[in-house]
TIKOL-88910 format. One record per residue (C-alpha): residue number from 1; residue in three letters; y, x, z. Coordinates in Angstrom, 3 decimals, padded with zeros to 6 digits, always signed. Layout:
N
<rec><volo>NUM</volo><zamar>ALA</zamar><north>Y</north><east>X</east><up>Z</up></rec>
...
This chain:
64
<rec><volo>1</volo><zamar>UNK</zamar><north>-036.307</north><east>+088.111</east><up>+021.882</up></rec>
<rec><volo>2</volo><zamar>UNK</zamar><north>-034.313</north><east>+086.107</east><up>+019.338</up></rec>
<rec><volo>3</volo><zamar>UNK</zamar><north>-035.289</north><east>+082.825</east><up>+021.025</up></rec>
<rec><volo>4</volo><zamar>UNK</zamar><north>-033.883</north><east>+084.113</east><up>+024.308</up></rec>
<rec><volo>5</volo><zamar>UNK</zamar><north>-030.674</north><east>+085.291</east><up>+022.647</up></rec>
<rec><volo>6</volo><zamar>UNK</zamar><north>-030.217</north><east>+082.017</east><up>+020.809</up></rec>
<rec><volo>7</volo><zamar>UNK</zamar><north>-030.810</north><east>+079.990</east><up>+023.971</up></rec>
<rec><volo>8</volo><zamar>UNK</zamar><north>-028.349</north><east>+082.131</east><up>+025.964</up></rec>
<rec><volo>9</volo><zamar>UNK</zamar><north>-025.664</north><east>+081.538</east><up>+023.337</up></rec>
<rec><volo>10</volo><zamar>UNK</zamar><north>-026.240</north><east>+077.770</east><up>+023.569</up></rec>
<rec><volo>11</volo><zamar>UNK</zamar><north>-026.082</north><east>+077.801</east><up>+027.370</up></rec>
<rec><volo>12</volo><zamar>UNK</zamar><north>-022.905</north><east>+079.862</east><up>+027.372</up></rec>
<rec><volo>13</volo><zamar>UNK</zamar><north>-021.257</north><east>+077.542</east><up>+024.824</up></rec>
<rec><volo>14</volo><zamar>UNK</zamar><north>-022.123</north><east>+074.513</east><up>+026.950</up></rec>
<rec><volo>15</volo><zamar>UNK</zamar><north>-020.619</north><east>+076.242</east><up>+030.001</up></rec>
<rec><volo>16</volo><zamar>UNK</zamar><north>-017.451</north><east>+076.924</east><up>+028.017</up></rec>
<rec><volo>17</volo><zamar>UNK</zamar><north>-016.917</north><east>+073.198</east><up>+027.435</up></rec>
<rec><volo>18</volo><zamar>UNK</zamar><north>-016.071</north><east>+072.648</east><up>+031.106</up></rec>
<rec><volo>19</volo><zamar>UNK</zamar><north>-014.368</north><east>+075.969</east><up>+031.872</up></rec>
<rec><volo>20</volo><zamar>UNK</zamar><north>-010.670</north><east>+076.639</east><up>+032.234</up></rec>
<rec><volo>21</volo><zamar>UNK</zamar><north>-008.892</north><east>+077.962</east><up>+029.118</up></rec>
<rec><volo>22</volo><zamar>UNK</zamar><north>-009.068</north><east>+081.663</east><up>+030.055</up></rec>
<rec><volo>23</volo><zamar>UNK</zamar><north>-012.744</north><east>+081.531</east><up>+031.009</up></rec>
<rec><volo>24</volo><zamar>UNK</zamar><north>-013.522</north><east>+079.418</east><up>+027.939</up></rec>
<rec><volo>25</volo><zamar>UNK</zamar><north>-012.227</north><east>+082.151</east><up>+025.641</up></rec>
<rec><volo>26</volo><zamar>UNK</zamar><north>-014.278</north><east>+084.777</east><up>+027.449</up></rec>
<rec><volo>27</volo><zamar>UNK</zamar><north>-017.433</north><east>+082.661</east><up>+027.328</up></rec>
<rec><volo>28</volo><zamar>UNK</zamar><north>-017.009</north><east>+081.879</east><up>+023.637</up></rec>
<rec><volo>29</volo><zamar>UNK</zamar><north>-016.546</north><east>+085.585</east><up>+022.909</up></rec>
<rec><volo>30</volo><zamar>UNK</zamar><north>-019.734</north><east>+086.316</east><up>+024.831</up></rec>
<rec><volo>31</volo><zamar>UNK</zamar><north>-021.634</north><east>+083.628</east><up>+022.923</up></rec>
<rec><volo>32</volo><zamar>UNK</zamar><north>-020.380</north><east>+085.111</east><up>+019.671</up></rec>
<rec><volo>33</volo><zamar>UNK</zamar><north>-021.709</north><east>+088.536</east><up>+020.692</up></rec>
<rec><volo>34</volo><zamar>UNK</zamar><north>-025.115</north><east>+086.991</east><up>+021.376</up></rec>
<rec><volo>35</volo><zamar>UNK</zamar><north>-025.080</north><east>+085.296</east><up>+017.982</up></rec>
<rec><volo>36</volo><zamar>UNK</zamar><north>-024.114</north><east>+088.537</east><up>+016.245</up></rec>
<rec><volo>37</volo><zamar>UNK</zamar><north>-027.293</north><east>+090.084</east><up>+017.649</up></rec>
<rec><volo>38</volo><zamar>UNK</zamar><north>-029.284</north><east>+087.458</east><up>+015.773</up></rec>
<rec><volo>39</volo><zamar>UNK</zamar><north>-027.962</north><east>+088.655</east><up>+012.438</up></rec>
<rec><volo>40</volo><zamar>UNK</zamar><north>-026.412</north><east>+085.277</east><up>+011.706</up></rec>
<rec><volo>41</volo><zamar>UNK</zamar><north>-022.774</north><east>+084.645</east><up>+010.878</up></rec>
<rec><volo>42</volo><zamar>UNK</zamar><north>-020.691</north><east>+083.492</east><up>+013.814</up></rec>
<rec><volo>43</volo><zamar>UNK</zamar><north>-020.472</north><east>+079.789</east><up>+014.570</up></rec>
<rec><volo>44</volo><zamar>UNK</zamar><north>-016.933</north><east>+079.633</east><up>+013.207</up></rec>
<rec><volo>45</volo><zamar>UNK</zamar><north>-018.033</north><east>+081.117</east><up>+009.907</up></rec>
<rec><volo>46</volo><zamar>UNK</zamar><north>-020.993</north><east>+078.730</east><up>+009.692</up></rec>
<rec><volo>47</volo><zamar>UNK</zamar><north>-018.681</north><east>+075.762</east><up>+010.299</up></rec>
<rec><volo>48</volo><zamar>UNK</zamar><north>-016.266</north><east>+076.969</east><up>+007.643</up></rec>
<rec><volo>49</volo><zamar>UNK</zamar><north>-019.107</north><east>+077.434</east><up>+005.170</up></rec>
<rec><volo>50</volo><zamar>UNK</zamar><north>-020.387</north><east>+073.900</east><up>+005.724</up></rec>
<rec><volo>51</volo><zamar>UNK</zamar><north>-016.981</north><east>+072.195</east><up>+005.587</up></rec>
<rec><volo>52</volo><zamar>UNK</zamar><north>-015.305</north><east>+074.183</east><up>+002.827</up></rec>
<rec><volo>53</volo><zamar>UNK</zamar><north>-016.649</north><east>+073.254</east><up>-000.557</up></rec>
<rec><volo>54</volo><zamar>UNK</zamar><north>-015.012</north><east>+074.348</east><up>-003.738</up></rec>
<rec><volo>55</volo><zamar>UNK</zamar><north>-015.099</north><east>+072.256</east><up>-006.880</up></rec>
<rec><volo>56</volo><zamar>UNK</zamar><north>-017.493</north><east>+073.581</east><up>-009.471</up></rec>
<rec><volo>57</volo><zamar>UNK</zamar><north>-016.257</north><east>+073.802</east><up>-013.029</up></rec>
<rec><volo>58</volo><zamar>UNK</zamar><north>-018.809</north><east>+072.365</east><up>-015.432</up></rec>
<rec><volo>59</volo><zamar>UNK</zamar><north>-018.926</north><east>+073.944</east><up>-018.855</up></rec>
<rec><volo>60</volo><zamar>UNK</zamar><north>-020.867</north><east>+072.149</east><up>-021.503</up></rec>
<rec><volo>61</volo><zamar>UNK</zamar><north>-023.164</north><east>+074.123</east><up>-023.793</up></rec>
<rec><volo>62</volo><zamar>UNK</zamar><north>-020.895</north><east>+073.401</east><up>-026.755</up></rec>
<rec><volo>63</volo><zamar>UNK</zamar><north>-017.959</north><east>+075.142</east><up>-025.037</up></rec>
<rec><volo>64</volo><zamar>UNK</zamar><north>-019.879</north><east>+078.385</east><up>-024.475</up></rec>
């Protein structure tokens, strides 16, 4: 079932690329609902997670 849901979300997102602005928003919302059924974060959240990296503070063992 998850393969079907994942494939539907992909198809709907590809349809949204050529749709008018109103329909695009509706299709993207529908794709997001499909993705939420998969238990994954939404596409927007995944993109934010991959692009937003925070600097990591390195503490040497002598500073601890």
